[in-house]
Structures are given as C-alpha cells and as structure tokens.
N, C-alpha and C positions, 0 to 999 in steps of 0.2 A: 667412421663417419656415419654410416648407416645406423649403427646402434645408437649413437648420440642423437640422431634425428628421431629414431623410434621412441626414445625416452622423452625428449624435450617437446616434440610436437603435440602429443596428447595433453601434457601438462600445461603447455601454453594455451591450448584451446579451453581447457577447464578454468584456467586463470582469467582468460578473457570473458568467459560466461559469468564467472563470479564478480568481475568488475562491472559488467553490464547490469547484473541483478542489483548490485549495490547502488549504481547510478539510478536505476528505476525506483529503488526504495527512497533515496533521497529526494527524487522529483515528486514522488507520491506524498512524502512528509511535508515538503514545501508547499504543495497545493493545498493540503489540509490546513496548514497554518495560515495560508493566505485567506482561506474561508473563515477561519477562527477570527482573524483580524477583521474581515468584513462583517461578521456577525456582531463583534463588539462595537465597531464604529457605527453601524446602522441601527443597532439596538433590536435587531430582528433575528430570531432563531433560524438556523439552517440545518437541513437534514441532508447528509451525504448518502446517496443510494449506491448499491453495487453496480458495477459496469453492466451495461446493457439494459438496465431499468430505465423506464421513461418517467421523467419528472412530471408530476400532475399539477404542481403549482410552483410559483416563483421561489418558494423557500426550499424546494428540493433540488439538489444538484447531483451531477455525476462528474467524475474526473476523467480526463483524457490522458492515457499512458502511451508509451512508445508503441509502434507497430508490433503486433504479435503479443502484446502484454495486456492483461486485464487484472481485475481484482474482485474479490467478494467480501462484503462486510456482514458480520453477524453480531448484533442486529445492525440496521442502518445506523450510521454514526450521527448522533444528535449533538448539535452545537447550540448551546443556549444564547440568549441575547447578550449575555456578559462575556461570551467567548469560551465558556467551559464545556468540555466534552464529557459525554456519558461513556462508561466503560464499554468495551467491545473488542472484537477480533477482526482481523483482516488477513486475506490470503492473497499474496501476489502470484499471478500465474503467467506462464509463457506458453503459448499454444495450448491452453486449457490444462497444462500440467502444473501442479502446485510447486513453486520455487521457494517462497519464503512465507512463513507464518508470523504474524505480528499481533501485538496486543497493546491497547491503549488502556491505562488504568487511572491516570491522574486527570484532573481537569485541564491540564496544560496541553492536551491533545498530541502528546509525543508518543509515537509508536515505538515499542521495543520488540526485538526478535525473540521468539521463544520456540522451544520444542514441545509439541503436545505430549501428554502422558501416553505411555505404551498402550496400544490398542485403540487409541483415538486418533482420527484422521480428519 
C-alpha cells in the first residue's frame, strides 16, 4: 500500500498541475479572443500589455489571470481595428516561473504552444 501511494501521489500532483496550467491557458486564450471581438466591433485597435504594465490610454489593456499566475508578451500584442493580431510570443508563469511558452502567428489571435530552440529561453 505504501509503495502504491509513493508512486501515485507524485503523479497525481503533477497531473493536477498540468490540468491547472491548461485551464489558465484556455482562460488566457478566451480573454484575448474577447478583446479581438471588442476591437472588431468597436473599430478601434487594442494593445494587450504584459502583466504588471500600467495602461497609459484606453486602447491598452492587461489581462487578469488566476492567483499566482502572470504572463509576459514579446512584443505587446497588437490587435488592429479589424480584429487581426500581429505575430508575437507569450510566456505563462506561475509564481514567476515559466510554465508554458506560446506563439501567435496568424491574424486569428490563436496561441499555440511551442518549445523554444535549444539555448534560447
């Protein structure tokens, strides 16, 4: 019984961590797509800034993630008035540790997960 607990418990915790990371990613993606719709409906461009940045005008926004989670965008994500996104990268972090690296390549603002090239962090 102790051996089974020693094997299952760490794997269960890792599985829970992965599930929470996926949920945060989906929430992040949902929030970006809501801003995309807003830009398209209003006809005004929106810039999504990295977490912790202070918006200086009404067209700049930040996203709120779960407690302990943050994100960094490189560069700031530009969504034009038609709702198209510029290429960029995002890193989702939990307690300042990078958990997931994302890239947006198409105008549809959909992030995909990727692994950076060796030697690049």
